[in-house]
C-alpha positions, -999 to +999 in steps of 0.1 A: +554-369+305+572-341+324+584-343+365+553-317+374+530-343+356+539-372+378+547-356+414+530-329+428+545-292+433+542-267+462+538-237+438+547-202+448+512-192+444+505-221+470+529-201+491+516-172+489+479-182+496+489-195+527+505-162+535+475-145+531+447-168+546+464-188+571+445-181+608+465-167+638+455-204+658+470-222+626+504-198+628+503-204+661+504-245+661+527-246+630+551-222+650+551-245+677+561-276+655+589-255+636+596-224+657+626-217+676+627-214+716+664-198+719+701-199+705+729-215+725+766-205+718+756-187+687+780-190+662+768-179+628+770-144+614+751-132+587+767-124+556+798-139+564+791-169+542+801-193+566+799-233+562+770-245+585+763-284+595+733-290+605+716-322+623+680-327+640+682-341+676+649-359+689+635-390+703+599-401+692+585-435+681+583-431+646+543-436+635+515-417+652+492-445+660+526-458+684+525-448+722+542-418+738+574-422+752+584-413+788+595-383+800+629-381+785+663-376+809+698-383+802+693-415+823+663-429+803+682-424+769+711-444+781+687-473+800+660-473+770+669-509+756+672-521+794+637-506+797+625-522+763+616-488+749+631-498+715+633-524+689+666-514+670+690-489+682+698-478+713+689-436+715+721-427+736+748-452+716+734-447+679+721-411+679+731-390+709+769-402+713+775-400+675+766-366+672+786-359+704+816-373+684+813-355+653+807-321+666+844-328+687+859-336+657+848-313+636+855-284+663+892-301+664+891-304+622+877-276+608+869-251+640+855-223+611+824-244+603+794-243+624+778-274+637+743-265+646+719-286+662+681-284+661+674-300+698+640-311+707+624-291+740+622-325+760+658-327+752+670-296+766+691-315+795+721-322+766+722-283+758+753-280+777+770-310+764+768-296+730+777-258+741+809-278+755+818-289+717+815-260+705+781-266+689+752-239+679+725-253+699+688-243+684+664-252+713+631-260+694+599-250+710+586-281+707+591-323+705+590-336+678+550-353+675+566-386+661+595-387+635+584-351+622+583-324+627+616-331+639+633-345+610+626-314+593+638-292+616+675-293+603+662-282+569+655-249+584+696-243+581+687-240+544+679-204+553+715-197+560+731-176+535+763-197+530+769-233+529+751-259+543+758-295+550+724-316+557+735-348+581+720-375+604+731-375+641+744-409+635+766-397+604+783-370+622+817-386+626+818-389+589+809-355+578+842-344+565+836-363+533+799-347+530+816-311+540+837-317+511+813-325+488+792-294+495+826-273+491+836-288+457+804-287+444+794-245+447+834-242+435+828-258+401+795-233+399+765-258+406+739-248+439+734-281+452+742-319+456+724-350+467+719-382+465+683-399+448+673-432+457+642-455+456+629-463+496+625-495+505+631-529+495+611-541+462+595-505+458+598-490+426+572-472+420+570-431+418+554-435+452+590-446+465+610-422+445+629-397+468+649-370+448+666-359+481+682-381+504+677-363+540+708-369+552+730-367+525+729-333+509+745-299+506+733-265+493+745-229+487+711-218+476+690-197+503+655-210+512+630-197+534+627-229+545+605-225+572+579-209+552+577-236+528+574-264+558+542-240+574+527-236+534+530-274+524+517-284+559+489-260+557+478-272+523+484-307+531+459-306+560+435-287+539+434-312+518+450-289+488+482-303+481+479-341+466+494-369+486+496-387+457+518-390+423+508-405+384+520-437+382+503-443+345+474-425+326+451-431+347+462-442+383+476-422+407+488-440+442+499-423+478+531-414+478+551-427+507+558-404+535+531-381+528+509-389+558+519-363+585+534-365+613+546-402+605+582-414+589+593-400+555+576-368+558+607-350+559+616-365+523+583-361+511+588-324+517+623-323+498+604-339+468+576-315+465+589-282+481+628-279+476+634-303+449+616-282+425+635-251+436+670-264+439+666-278+402+670-246+390+704-239+405+723-267+392+722-298+407+755-324+415+736-359+415+758-386+432+747-423+421+766-451+434+780-472+405+767-507+417+733-493+424+704-512+404+671-496+417+672-465+400+648-467+373+625-445+347+615-421+378+652-418+378+656-406+345+624-385+346+641-366+374+677-357+356+657-347+325+640-325+347+672-311+367+692-307+333+663-290+318+659-264+344+700-258+349+721-274+319+752-273+339+737-298+361+758-333+363+757-369+375+788-384+393+789-423+398+809-434+429+806-460+452+799-489+459+766-489+473+765-496+512+749-529+521+720-518+542+698-544+565+660-542+553+640-524+573+613-548+584+585-516+583+589-481+578+588-472+616+622-492+616+641-475+592+665-453+611+685-433+580+667-400+582+666-387+618+665-399+657+635-419+660+625-445+685+614-476+671 
């Protein structure tokens, strides 16, 4: 059994089919979800090999069936807990302020690195705050629908022709460690580093296996990320691209996160569209030494990347962070700024 026997893959043929058959209406809708309206404080120069750190910033309820939030403002983000708009994390304290702090720290310690923020349209009022901290701000054409497409915006940085490190807004103050991982990975002749994991407590089947943790990976492999996002969603909405994985000889299970635009679709995109492409560049996989959840799906993963490129390696580190179990998918905050 190989990787492609269990998990669907967005093939190059499927991308070409999208490019040749998507209607003008479909392209406009996709562009509203993934298009950039404008760039503030542009710092990236093509061909220079600059290192870019990328994060998304938006605030939405995580699942499609949840209600819309009020119109956003600086005051509302700061007062959200008092207004009973969140169940766990304050959007300002948990997402906005750490991102501002991380950007300021990076500007002081590694000023040559570009911190790029993909900012939701309904948070445009924060542009001056990030520009003041020397961020390159990509203001999106729209706001996120729910957890996605906002959680996917940061992957657009993979189109950059230099080093790229992807992070979460709440992890920004610790980004120097991930930057060093990206630089060392490339220095040793590999194209990508990642952390693989099983999502959820007590969920150990293929439907919960994640090849790339969305908030912890780096790459030197330029990918047409925007085109891949559009093509994957186009095929998904048409029912062509499976949203299931093969658990056994005769059993298909629905993959967690495959329901657009709910929580987890960003990592489902990494599984289906990004992972099969980066595998051939050589992958360094970080594994906490005390992680007891990785199982035979992880073994299948490692078999695939070492077949795709024998230079791929595993590096154990640790220990794994102790995390409070999430009550439900919509309450997990590990991937991007989502209201709960």
